[in-house]
C-alpha positions as CSV (number, residue, x, y, z in Angstrom):
1,M,3.7,-13.3,-1.4
2,E,3.8,-15.0,2.0
3,P,7.1,-15.3,3.9
4,V,9.2,-18.2,2.9
5,M,10.5,-20.5,5.6
6,K,11.7,-24.1,6.2
7,F,9.1,-26.8,6.8
8,S,10.7,-27.6,10.1
9,E,10.0,-24.1,11.4
10,L,6.3,-24.4,10.8
11,P,4.1,-25.2,13.8
12,L,1.8,-28.3,13.7
13,G,-1.6,-27.5,12.3
14,A,-0.4,-24.5,10.3
15,E,-1.4,-24.3,6.6
16,F,1.2,-23.6,3.9
17,V,1.9,-23.7,0.2
18,F,4.4,-26.1,-1.2
19,E,5.0,-26.6,-4.9
20,G,1.8,-24.6,-5.7
21,E,-0.4,-26.8,-3.5
22,R,-2.0,-26.0,-0.1
23,Y,-1.2,-28.3,2.8
24,A,-1.6,-28.5,6.6
25,K,1.3,-29.8,8.7
26,V,0.3,-32.8,10.8
27,S,3.7,-34.1,12.0
28,P,7.3,-33.1,11.8
29,L,7.6,-34.7,8.4
30,M,4.0,-35.2,7.1
31,A,1.4,-32.9,5.7
32,H,-2.2,-33.4,4.5
33,H,-3.4,-31.8,1.2
34,V,-6.1,-29.3,2.2
35,V,-8.5,-30.2,-0.7
36,T,-7.9,-33.9,-1.2
37,G,-6.7,-35.0,2.2
38,A,-3.8,-36.9,0.7
39,S,-0.8,-37.3,2.9
40,R,2.6,-36.3,1.7
41,L,6.1,-36.5,3.2
42,I,7.8,-33.1,3.2
43,H,11.5,-32.8,3.9
44,R,12.3,-30.7,7.0
45,S,14.5,-28.4,4.8
46,A,11.9,-27.8,2.1
47,S,11.1,-24.2,1.5
48,I,7.4,-23.4,2.1
49,S,5.2,-20.3,2.3
50,E,3.1,-20.2,5.4
51,I,-0.6,-19.1,4.9
52,G,-1.7,-16.4,7.3
53,A,1.8,-15.8,8.5
54,Q,2.4,-12.8,10.7
55,R,3.0,-9.8,8.4
56,S,4.7,-6.6,9.3
57,L,2.2,-3.9,10.2
58,P,1.5,-1.4,7.5
59,T,3.2,1.9,8.1
60,R,1.2,5.0,8.4
61,P,1.1,7.1,5.3
62,E,3.2,10.2,5.4
63,T,1.3,13.2,6.6
64,V,1.8,16.7,5.5
65,A,0.9,19.7,7.6
66,S,-1.9,21.8,6.3
67,A,0.4,24.8,6.2
68,Q,2.6,22.9,3.7
69,V,-0.4,22.0,1.6
70,I,-1.5,25.7,1.5
71,A,2.0,26.9,0.7
72,G,2.4,24.4,-2.1
73,L,-0.9,25.3,-3.5
74,D,-0.1,29.0,-3.4
75,E,3.2,28.3,-5.2
76,L,1.4,26.3,-7.9
77,C,-1.1,29.1,-8.4
78,R,1.7,31.6,-8.7
79,Q,3.5,29.5,-11.3
80,M,0.4,28.9,-13.3
81,T,-0.5,32.6,-13.3
82,A,3.0,33.5,-14.5
83,A,2.9,30.9,-17.2
84,L,-0.5,32.1,-18.4
85,E,0.7,35.7,-18.4
86,E,3.6,34.7,-20.6
87,L,1.1,33.1,-23.0
88,G,-0.9,36.4,-23.1
89,G,-3.8,35.5,-20.9
90,D,-5.8,38.1,-18.9
91,A,-3.9,38.0,-15.6
92,D,-6.8,39.5,-13.5
93,D,-9.3,36.9,-14.8
94,V,-6.8,34.1,-14.4
95,H,-5.9,35.2,-10.9
96,A,-9.6,35.4,-9.8
97,R,-10.4,32.0,-11.2
98,L,-7.3,30.4,-9.6
99,G,-8.4,32.0,-6.3
100,E,-11.8,30.3,-6.6
101,L,-10.3,27.0,-7.5
102,R,-7.9,27.3,-4.5
103,R,-10.7,28.0,-2.1
104,D,-12.7,25.0,-3.5
105,F,-9.6,22.8,-3.2
106,L,-9.0,23.8,0.4
107,R,-12.6,23.4,1.3
108,S,-12.6,19.8,-0.2
109,L,-9.7,19.0,2.2
110,K,-11.5,20.7,5.1
111,L,-8.6,23.2,5.3
112,T,-8.9,26.9,5.7
113,D,-6.1,29.5,5.5
């Protein structure tokens, strides 16, 4: 959704949406419908949504240090091994397979430990 503002705050020539229709401001009180070209009086206090208004810049996604990723992965593997041991799985086979999966995962992230 575009920012809402008053018609009087919109610069001449700017396009906006009013009551679901797209217009261009041509004077302090007049606008032309973008599709039909019909003129319409718009009250200065009318709330409109400017098209192409300046938006806040997207924030950078949060980054996590590779050491944190590796530590989290190691903890997950430890917890999974413990859970499988409780269920009666072969701990050596499970540990070996988790090690392979861990290496593959780190390789896919271009991380090494």
